[in-house]
C-alpha positions in Angstrom: -17.2 3.5 4.8 -16.0 0.8 7.2 -12.9 1.7 9.1 -10.9 -0.6 11.3 -9.6 0.4 14.7 -6.1 -1.0 14.0 -3.9 -1.8 11.0 -1.0 -4.0 10.0 1.6 -3.3 7.3 3.5 -5.6 5.1 6.7 -4.7 7.0 5.3 -5.7 10.4 3.7 -8.9 9.1 6.8 -9.9 7.1 9.0 -9.4 10.2 6.7 -11.5 12.3 6.1 -14.2 9.7 9.8 -14.6 8.7 11.2 -14.3 12.3 13.2 -11.2 11.6 15.0 -9.5 14.5 13.3 -6.3 13.6 9.8 -7.5 14.6 10.0 -6.2 18.2 11.4 -2.8 17.0 8.6 -2.5 14.6 5.9 -3.6 17.1 7.1 -1.2 19.7 7.8 1.5 17.1 11.4 1.9 18.0 13.5 4.1 15.8 15.9 2.2 13.6 18.6 3.4 11.2 18.5 2.8 7.5 20.8 -0.1 6.7 23.1 -0.2 3.6 20.7 -2.7 2.1 17.7 -0.5 2.6 19.5 2.5 1.2 20.4 0.5 -2.0 16.7 -0.3 -2.3 15.8 3.3 -2.0 18.4 4.3 -4.5 17.2 1.7 -7.0 13.6 2.9 -6.7 14.8 6.5 -7.2 16.7 5.5 -10.3 13.6 3.9 -11.7 11.5 7.0 -11.0 14.2 9.2 -12.6 14.1 7.2 -15.8 17.7 6.0 -15.3 16.9 2.3 -16.1 15.7 2.5 -19.8 14.2 -1.0 -20.0 11.7 0.0 -17.3 10.7 3.4 -18.7 8.0 2.1 -21.0 6.7 -0.4 -18.5 6.2 2.2 -15.8 5.4 5.2 -17.9 2.3 6.9 -16.5 2.2 4.7 -13.4 1.0 6.1 -10.1 3.9 6.3 -7.7 3.9 5.8 -3.9 0.2 5.3 -3.6 -1.2 5.1 -0.1 -3.3 2.0 0.2 -5.7 1.1 3.1 -8.6 -1.3 3.3 -10.3 -2.7 6.4 -10.8 -6.4 6.8 -13.3 -6.0 9.6 -14.1 -3.3 12.2 -11.0 -4.4 14.3 -8.2 -4.6 11.7 -7.3 -3.4 8.3 -4.2 -3.5 6.1 -2.1 -0.5 5.0 0.9 0.3 2.8 2.4 2.4 0.0 2.7 0.8 -3.4 5.8 1.7 -5.4 4.0 1.8 -8.8 0.4 1.0 -10.0 -0.3 0.9 -13.7 -3.6 -0.3 -15.1 -4.3 -3.7 -13.5 -0.8 -4.4 -12.0 1.0 -3.2 -8.9 4.8 -3.1 -9.2 7.3 -3.1 -6.3 11.0 -2.3 -6.8 13.5 -4.4 -4.9 17.3 -4.3 -5.1 19.1 -7.4 -3.9 22.7 -8.5 -3.3 21.9 -12.0 -4.5 19.2 -13.6 -6.6 18.7 -17.3 -6.9 15.6 -17.3 -9.0 11.8 -17.3 -8.7 10.3 -17.5 -5.3 12.5 -15.1 -3.4 9.5 -13.1 -2.3 6.9 -15.9 -1.9 6.8 -15.4 1.9 6.3 -11.6 1.6 2.9 -10.1 2.5 3.3 -7.2 0.1 1.8 -9.1 -2.8 -1.1 -10.1 -0.5 -1.8 -6.7 1.0 -1.5 -4.3 -1.9 -3.7 -6.2 -4.3 -6.4 -6.6 -1.6 -6.3 -2.8 -0.8 -6.3 -1.7 -4.5 -8.7 -4.4 -5.7 -6.1 -5.4 -8.3 -5.2 -9.0 -9.1 -1.7 -8.7 -10.4 1.5 -7.9 -8.5 5.0 -7.9 -9.9 8.3 -7.5 -8.1 10.9 -5.7 -10.2 14.2 -7.1 -8.8 17.4 -5.3 -9.5 20.6 -7.4 -9.1 23.7 -5.6 -10.4 22.7 -4.5 -13.9 20.2 -7.3 -14.3 16.5 -7.1 -13.8 14.3 -10.0 -12.9 10.5 -10.2 -12.4 8.5 -12.2 -10.0 4.7 -12.2 -10.5 2.0 -13.1 -8.0 -1.8 -13.2 -8.1 -4.1 -11.8 -5.5 -4.8 -14.3 -2.7 -7.2 -12.8 0.0 -7.7 -16.2 1.6 -4.0 -16.5 2.4 -3.8 -12.9 3.6 -6.8 -13.4 6.0 -5.2 -16.6 7.3 -1.9 -14.9 8.1 -3.6 -12.0 9.8 -5.8 -14.4 11.9 -2.6 -16.2 13.0 -0.8 -12.9 13.7 -3.7 -11.8 16.0 -3.7 -15.1 17.7 0.0 -14.8 18.3 -0.5 -11.3 19.8 -3.2 -12.6 22.1 -1.3 -15.7 23.3 2.0 -13.8 23.9 0.3 -10.9 25.7 1.4 -8.4 23.0 -2.1 -7.4 21.9 -2.0 -4.2 24.1 1.4 -3.2 22.6 0.0 -3.7 19.1 -3.1 -1.7 19.9 -1.1 1.1 21.4 1.1 1.5 18.4 -1.0 0.5 15.4 -4.2 2.5 15.9 -5.7 3.7 12.5 -6.7 7.1 13.9 -3.0 7.8 14.8 -1.9 6.8 11.2 -4.6 8.9 9.5 -3.6 11.9 11.7 0.0 11.5 10.6 -0.9 11.2 6.9 -3.2 14.3 7.0 -0.5 16.5 8.6 
């Protein structure tokens, strides 16, 4: 099996791609506290798992939960993450938001690019909780877009001199060791 030396996650790529302040904390692997927004998202996911949102029970009944996903792109880099739910030919990711303006909120996320590539599944759906309402955003697998983003990310690391920082903190052997413990 082909294994890469290094990996990227949706969180790291999203922070870089969308210019989030958290990018350098993630790149350098600095400890960060769970924000109120993050906690609401975790609570929402937990309520789904516990069957507390009846309209999602049938949809996610029998789904795999928190599945580790990894797939190399080449011998240098691979992609890695944990999907919230996988059922048949669809990956579902739970999100809780403080506002929702309609479709496209997650179009610049790398989750719906990475997880389908890793799992060899074409369909990805965000389950978005907003108050008591639930919205769905669906995306199709797009490996070409994923590979383009990763190529630009690696170029950015090289140009900015951050490649060594990335390699120090995102080695696949380190991650596999942590998972196996």
